[in-house]
N, C-alpha and C positions, 0 to 999 in steps of 0.2 A: 179273463183271467188262467194263468197258468194251471195247466192238471195236476192236480197232486192224487199220488195212487200208493199202494204198498202191493205186492204181491210177494204169498209165502207158497212155497213148494216144497214137495216131498216131507222129509222129517218136521219140517218148520212150520208145513201146514198141518201135519198131523198134533201138533203141540203149540196150536196157536189159538186156545182159549184165553189166555190173560191177556194176548198182545190184541186180541179180537175187542174185550171188552175197553181197552185203554184206547181203540181205534172208534167205536161205536161212541164213545163218550166226547172224543174230538169232532164229531160231527160227521163221520166218514161212512159208508155203507157198503154193506158186499156184493161185488155185483157177478161174482162166479165163486161157485164152491164145490170143490168134488173132494174125495178120500186124500187126493195128491197136490191139490191146489186152492188156494183161497185168495183172491183178488179184493181189496177194498181202495176205493174210490172218494174223494171228498164230495161232497153235497154238491158246491159249483162245477165240477167237472164232467162235461159232456161226454156220453157214451153210443156207441152202437153196438146194439148185441145181434150175435149170431146164435141162436138157441141152439144149445147141444154143441157148440163148434168152439165159439170163444167171446170176446170183445174188444173192440175199437176205442181207445181212450184217446179223445180230441176231436177235431172233425175233418170230414171228409167231402170232398166237392167231386162231381162229375167235371170232365174236361171242359163243359161251356162253365163253370163256375156256380154250377147251383149246388146248392147243400143235398148229400145225400143222406138220408132219414131211414130207408128199408135197408135191411141185409140183402145181399145177393150172391150168387154162388152157393146155395144150400147144398146141392146137390155135388159140387165139386170137392175135392181132398184140400188140407191146408197148403200145400204148395200151389195147388191151382189159385186158390183165392190170393194167396199171396201174390201171384201173377196176376190175377185181376186189378186187385188193388194198386199195385204199381203202376201199371199201364193202362188202365181203364178210366182211374182215378187220380186223384194228388190230394193232399191235405196236409194237417198238421195232426199226427198221430202217434200212436204205438198199437200195432195188431199184437193182440194175445189169443193164440189158438192152441187148442186140445187137440193132441193126435195119440197115434199108437191106440192100445186095447187097455181096459180094465188092470190088465195082469201087469202089462208093460206098458206105462204113460209117456207119453212124450210132450214136452212145451214147448211152444215155436213162439217166438217174439220178433217181428219187423217193426224197425223204427223208421218212420218215413226219411227221403232223400236231406228234407231241409233241418232234421235233427232238430225241430221245433219243441218236441216233448221231451224234457230229460229223462235218461236214464241209463241206473248204474246198478251196478248187480254184487253179489258176492255167493259162490257157490262153493259149500263145505261139508264133504262127505259125502252123504245122500241127500241133502238138500239145501236150503239158501233162500235169498230174499231178491225181489227185483224192486227199484222206486225211484223216483223222481226227487226223491229229497234224503239224503242220506242221515238228514240231522232227525227226520222223522224215525229212522231205524236206529239212530243212536239213542234218540230218548225214550223208543220201547225196548231199550238192553239189546236189539239183534245185533249193534254193532258198536265197538270201541272205537273213536277215531287215533291213528296212530300216522304219524309221518313216513311214508315211503322215501327215506333217505335218496336211494339208488334214482328212482324216479325222479328227484326233485334234480339231481345231476343230469338226468338224461334230459328232462325239459329245459334246464338252462343252457345246456350245450346243443340241443337241437330246438330254437324258437319256434312258436306258430305250428310246429308239428303235432296233430292232435293223433292221439293214438288212442286203444284200447285201453292201454294203463293209466289209471290217474296218480297223483300222489298221496294217495290214501293206501294204506297197506291193504293189500289183498281186496281190493276193491277196484273193480273192472266196468267199464264204461261200453254201452252197445253205440257203437259208431252209426252216424245217419247212414241209411239205404242198406245196413246190414241186419243179417236173422241170427238170433241167440236161440241154439237148440239145447234142451236141458232134457235128459233122460235119467235113469236110476244108476248109470256110468260116470256120471259127470256133465260137462258144457263143451259146446265148442260155436264158432261162429262162422257165418259165410257170408259172403258179399253179394247181394240178392239185385242192386243198382250200381252202375259202375258209369261214370260221364266216357268212357271210353267208347260204349256203345253209339255214342252220337255223334263225334268227331269222325265216323267211319266215313270214307269214300263213298258209300252207297246211300249215307245219312246225310251227308254234308250239301248245305244249299250251293248250287250253281249260280243263279240270278240273285243280284244285291237287291234287288226290289223286292222279290219275293221273300229275303230273310229280313229285309225290314219289316214288311207286313207282318209274317209272324213273329216278331219280337211286340211290335205294336199290339198283337191281338193277346198273346201274353201276357205281357205287364198290366196292360190295362184289365184284364179278366180276372187276375189275381189279384190286383189291389181292389177291385169291388167285391169280390168273395170275399176277403180276408176281414173288409170293413164293414159288411150289408150289415152286420149285428149291434154295431156300436153307436150309440146315439151321441157321444162326443168324443172328438178325435181331438190330438194332437199332432201336427206333423211337422216332423223336423226336419225342418227346410234351411239347406246352409245357404243355397245359390247357386250350387255347383251343379253339374249335369243331372248328376243321378237323382238327387234329392229333388230337382225341378220335374224331372219326367214325372217321379211319382205323385208330385202334386198335382201335375195338371190331368193325373188320371181320375183325381178325384173332385173335377169341375162338377159333377152333379151332387156332391155331398159338401160342397163347400160349407152350406149353410151351417152343418154339423160338425166344421173342423175348425182348428185355431191352427194356424200358421207361423208358427214360431222360429226363431232363428237366435242363436249365441252370440253374445258380443262380450269381447276379452279386452282388458284394458292394454292391448298391444299392438303395434303398428302390423300391417298385413295379415290381421284376422278380421277385420269389419265387412262381411258377407252383405251388409245390409241393402248396397244398391242394386246387387242380382237380386236378391232373395224378391224385394220389394216389386222389381219387374214380373216377376213369378205371380204375386199377389195382386196387383194390379190387373194383370192379363186375367185372372179368375174375378176380378171386381169384390176383392174383400180384403180385409186389413191384416197387416203384417205386426205381429208383436214381438217382444225382445224378452232375453232373458240374460240378466248377466252371468258371468263367471270369474270372480275377481280373484287375487291371489290368496285371499282369504281362504278361498275351498281348497286350497293344495295342502293335502296332508302326505305323508307319506307311512302311518299309522292309521289309517282308518278303519272303522268297522265294516265287516265281510259280512254278508248272507252264509249264514251258517251250512246253506247248502253248497257250498262251493268246494267241489272236491280236487283243484286245483288252482292255481295261483295265476289267472287268467286278469283278473282285474288291478290294472295300475295306477299310479298317480293322476294324469290326466284322465282314464277313463273315468275314476272315481268322480273328480271335479267335475266331470261333462255330465255323468250320469245323477248327481245330486240335484246339479242345476236342471235337467230335465224331470225330475220329480217334483220339482218347486212347483214348474209350469204346469205339471199335469193335475197336480192339487189344486192351483191357484184357478186351473179351466174347467175342474171337474170334470176330467177327461176319464172315458171307459178305456181308451188304450193310445198307444204311440205308434205312430207308422214314420218308418224309417228306410231311406235310400241307401241304407248301408249293404257293404260288398258289392255296389254297383261297379267300383273301378275294375274289380276281378271279372265278375259275371260278363260286363262290357269289354273284357279284352284289351284290358289297357296296358299292354307288355311294352318294356321301355328297352328293348333289344333288339337286334337283325332278325330275330325268329320269322315275323309274317311276310319277309320279302324270300328268305329262304325256302318257305314253304311254298310259297307263290312259284319259285324256281323248281322244286321238287315235285311239285302236283300240275303244274301247267307248261313248265317250259321256257323257255329265253326269253320270249317277250312279253310275257305275264311277270317273269322275274325282275326283267329291266323295269317293267312298270311300277311293280310295286315298291323298288329300290329307289327310283324318284320321288315315290310317295313318301319313302323312309326319310329321303333327304331332306323333303319338305317339314316333316312333322318334328325332325330333330335339327332344324335349321344346320345342317353339315352339306359340304359339298358332294354331289355324287359320287364320287371315287372313294370318298369316305365310305358311305355308304355302302359300295359295294364292297370294299376291303373289308367290312365288319359282317357283310351277307356270307361273304365266302368263306369268313372264317367259323362262323355259325354251319354253314355247311359242312367244313369239315370235321367240328365240334359241334355236334347238337346240343348238349347240353348233359346235365347230371342225372344220372338215373336216382342219386341217393337224394338226402338232405344235406343243405349246407352246414356245416358245423360251425359254430361262436365259442370260442374257447377263452375271451377275453374276462381276465379277473376271475378265472376258475383255477382252482389245485388240477393239475394235469392228472393227478393219480385216481381222479374221481371221473374224468370225462371219458363217457364210453365211447369206444370207437367207432361203431355204426350205430344209426337210429333203429328205433324199433319200427315196424314194420307197417306199415298202411298199403292197405287192397289198392288205393287208385295210383300206388306209383308201381305196380306191374305193369310195365307200359309193353306195348306190341313192339317186336323188333325192328318195324319201318315206322315208328311213330313220328309224325313231323316234330321239329321243333319247336314251335308255336303250340303244336296241340300240349307238347312236354310241360312246356312253361305256364301255360293256362290251367291245366289239370293240377298241377303244382300249388298254384296260385289259389285256387278253389279248395285245396284241403285247408289253408290258413283260413279262410272263412270260418268254420266250423268252431273257430274260439270267438266270432263276434258275439253270440248270445249270454257267452260268459260274461262280456265286457259292459253288458248293456242290461242288469239285471232290473231295472226301474220298478222297484218295490211299491208297495202302494196296493195291491190289489189290481193292478192294470195290466191288458194284454201289451205284448210288444211285438207288431207285425214287421217283419223284412221280406216284404214282396220279392223283392230282386233276388233273395236267395231262395225261393220256394223252387220246387221241381218243375213245374211246366216252362217257368222264364229260365231257368238253368238250362232245359233241355235245348230250348228254342235258340239260347245263345251257344251253345255249343254247337250248333249245327253249322253255324256262320264260321268260315275258314278265316283264319287270321289276317291273311293279306285283305279282306274287304274293310276290315276295321279299321285301317289305316288310309284308306281310300282319300284321294286328294289331301293327304298330307294332315288328315284331323284324326285325332284318335277317338276310339270310341265312335267311329263313324258310322255306322248302321245304325246304332241307338239314336244317334242325332237326327238320320234321315228318316227313322220310323215315327219320331215326334215332330218333325220341323215344320209343319202346321199350327202344334199346339204351344210350343216353345215362343218366349219372346225371343228375337233375333241374335240378340248382345247374349243369352243365354246359351241358347244354340251355338253359334258360333265361338263362343269363348274360350280362349286357351290357356289362360292362366288358372290358378287356382289359390284362394287363401289358404294360409297355412298355420299350423298350430306351432310351428318349432320356434318363433321368437317367444311366444308364451310360455314354451318347456324350457328354454334356456334361461329366461327371467327366472321361473319358477324353480330351477337346481341353483342359480347363482343365492336365493333366496334362501333354501333350505339345505344348503351345500355340507354345512357344519353339522347340523342336525343327522342326515343321510349316515356322514361319516361316524358316528357314535353309533346310529340306529345298526347298520351293517357290522361296526367293527366288534360290537357288544352282544350281537344275535345269535340268532342258532343255526344260521349258516356259516358263518364262521366256528361255532363251537362242534359241528359236525364236519368242520375242515373242508369245504367245499369251493373257499374262496382262497383264492390267491392273494393272503391278505396284504404282504408286500405293495404288491403291485396296485392295488385298489386304494390301500392308503396314500399312498405316492401322489394318484391321481388325483384324488377328493382334496391333497393338500395344496394343489397348485390351481390358481387361476383358469379359466377354461378357455383355451386357446381359439382363434376366431375358425370358424365354420369346423370346428370340432365336435361330432356329433355323438361321441362317446357317452356324454352324460346319459343319453336314451337308456346304454347298459346300465348304469347304474340303476336307471327307474327300475327297469326289468328284476335286477336283483332286491331291491326296496319290495317290491310287489311279492316276489317268494319269500323273503323276510316277513312280511307282514302275514301274507297266508299261512307259514308256519306258527307265528307267534300266538293264532288262534284256534289251533286246533288241542281240541281237549278232550 
């Protein structure tokens, strides 16, 4: 179950009597109390207590996957404990620590690098709150929901860029791997964990077999650790490489798992043949869950805890289908291979070959170009030309802007800052691209709320797996012209050959195009008469013109319309 908590600090903690009564009535308990801070957690929320120092909300494991149930580092200071938690363990947590003196108290919060425990906060004057659920703070009268329209415009102009800014006014998010520092004068954040540490030349794998062994160990350990306490699992099995790797790591728990795949009424989406190869290898059954066009809505209800419009039309349809499956099979949790493309470095540019040239010289570069030409089914000379272009222009240091259907006067010129975009001057092109892609995965959990009191596990986005994969040079991932090659090699003896060597992939594009055609006129009214238009964010004429015409072949601009509908749907539900 997802942890639920509310932390009051400063003046908010000193005036907490009525708030505390409401929280206790809702089944919360007080886990930390000082004159300057009060922490309340729900009954089902696991905690690890550091007497006199603070509380860890969530779960913590050692580097072998064993659950940590006793505090450590009692003699160290707050910064040293943060270092120990980040480097000697991993998990799904928010670490809340008290530092400073009684006269000058300091509150320090560390969010784990996977971002598994939600964390939003507001600091006003000399106090504020931190919570996993803004709806809880709003219910208690601590916050009034108001849309930040400038933040909304930023989110539409720079899609998939997660920053500390939410689209609710004066509400911030603590990003994964960051520390929030609050004292009597205000608050600040700093980056405590960075992916750049693991791509440095002194940490990078030089041997492909060692890299594969490292990834196999990390993924297997994390999958087992995260699911050890679950009695019944629904494994979201698509038949693709990533979800299949997660599934075969559950061999010992197959009796407790329901392996399920989604079926859609459009050609190109049926993954049952590949998914069934995996379940046959595990000697278990494959079950299916239908996702029909009746599941497609652009005005669907959202979780009240959503602090930005991450949940789209397709994500909602898929989420509802998984919730039905979870209820039907009485699951405690869901297990997903989400994020695998990114973590396993599925780059679609010439960056891996450019990296090989820069790091290992001419011969290694030529070998990587041959792999690149095989991967993309182009000539060696085309791959060489693209590699030379990548060497000359390694890539952007800022997020790509998307102006489609937006009123230009509201489009910000530059994106909000994310600490992971602070790249070393000598960063390799492939490292730039895979770390930029990794930022995009921070939205994954918001697109899979999976209500019903069940946990949602993303083992491939865990800290140990991210670190193991970051250490693998980009050119190793395209070895022998295969994408995600090191992951394929890591589990070559566990995966069915047809899945291990699979180059094609099922696509939802046909389903989404058909859904767009069925709902185009409804979306036209929804956007034309909506909040985005009323606040001047849309290029109304361009959008209406696009929606008035039939979709041209291979035109994917309708996906942008889906993004606008997601934003409109979220905005209408903020009250």
